[in-house]
C-alpha positions in Angstrom: 14.1 14.1 124.5 12.7 14.1 121.0 14.5 16.0 118.3 12.8 17.5 115.2 14.7 18.8 112.1 12.6 21.4 110.4 15.2 22.7 108.0 17.0 19.7 106.4 15.0 19.9 103.1 15.5 23.7 102.9 11.8 24.7 103.3 10.5 28.2 103.0 10.2 30.1 106.3 6.4 29.8 106.2 6.6 26.0 105.8 9.1 25.7 108.6 6.8 27.7 110.8 3.9 25.4 110.0 6.1 22.4 110.9 7.1 24.0 114.2 3.4 24.7 115.1 2.4 21.1 114.3 5.3 19.7 116.3 4.4 21.7 119.4 0.7 21.0 119.1 1.4 17.2 118.8 4.0 17.0 121.6 2.3 19.2 124.2 1.0 17.0 127.0 3.3 14.1 126.1 6.8 15.5 126.4 8.4 18.0 128.8 11.0 19.3 126.4 11.8 18.9 122.7 14.7 20.0 120.6 14.2 21.8 117.3 16.9 21.8 114.7 16.4 24.9 112.6 19.9 25.7 111.3 21.7 29.0 111.7 22.2 30.3 108.2 25.7 28.9 107.6 25.5 29.6 103.9 26.0 33.3 104.7 22.6 34.3 103.5 20.3 32.4 105.9 19.1 32.4 109.4 15.6 33.2 108.4 14.1 30.0 109.8 16.0 30.5 113.1 14.8 34.1 113.4 11.2 33.1 112.7 11.4 30.2 115.1 12.6 32.4 117.9 10.0 35.1 117.1 7.2 32.5 117.2 8.5 31.0 120.4 8.6 34.4 122.1 5.0 34.8 121.2 4.0 31.4 122.4 5.7 32.0 125.8 3.8 35.3 126.2 0.5 33.6 125.3 1.2 30.8 127.8 1.3 28.1 125.1 4.8 26.9 126.1 6.7 27.4 129.4 10.0 28.6 127.9 12.6 28.1 125.2 16.4 28.1 125.2 18.4 28.9 122.1 21.5 26.8 121.7 23.7 29.9 121.6 22.4 31.0 125.0 25.0 28.8 126.6 27.8 31.0 125.2 26.5 34.6 125.5 24.3 36.6 127.8 21.0 36.6 126.0 18.5 36.8 128.9 17.9 33.0 129.2 20.0 32.4 132.4 16.9 31.9 134.5 15.4 29.4 132.0 18.7 27.5 131.8 18.9 27.3 135.6 15.3 26.3 135.9 15.2 23.7 133.2 18.8 22.4 132.9 17.7 19.1 134.5 15.5 18.5 131.5 18.1 19.1 128.8 21.5 18.2 130.4 21.4 14.7 129.0 21.2 16.0 125.4 24.3 15.7 123.2 24.1 19.5 122.3 23.8 20.7 126.0 26.2 23.5 126.6 27.8 23.2 123.1 26.6 26.6 122.0 24.9 25.2 119.0 23.3 28.1 117.1 21.3 25.7 115.0 19.1 24.3 117.7 16.5 25.5 120.3 15.1 23.6 123.3 11.4 24.1 123.9 10.0 23.5 127.3 6.3 22.5 126.8 3.3 22.8 129.1 
């Protein structure tokens, strides 16, 4: 599984969104699942990139551009991702963050 860090250089939310779109566009058809590292706002004033990523991914699922996404924290709390976890766990269970409740990552299941 490929992993992409879209937040390490502290981009604006708009730039992080462009990076996410480019990554998905370039990986679709090649990979089944990718991991996005977006951070979780640990500075106490953040989380904007994470929120924007999840909003964008919800839209991409509804438009049929991706199959599903699973936020890292979905392994620790009921968030409505149980079916996706059950369906796609075979694709992500070998990842080092699997079931670690990492709020700073999201798995994206591609078309």
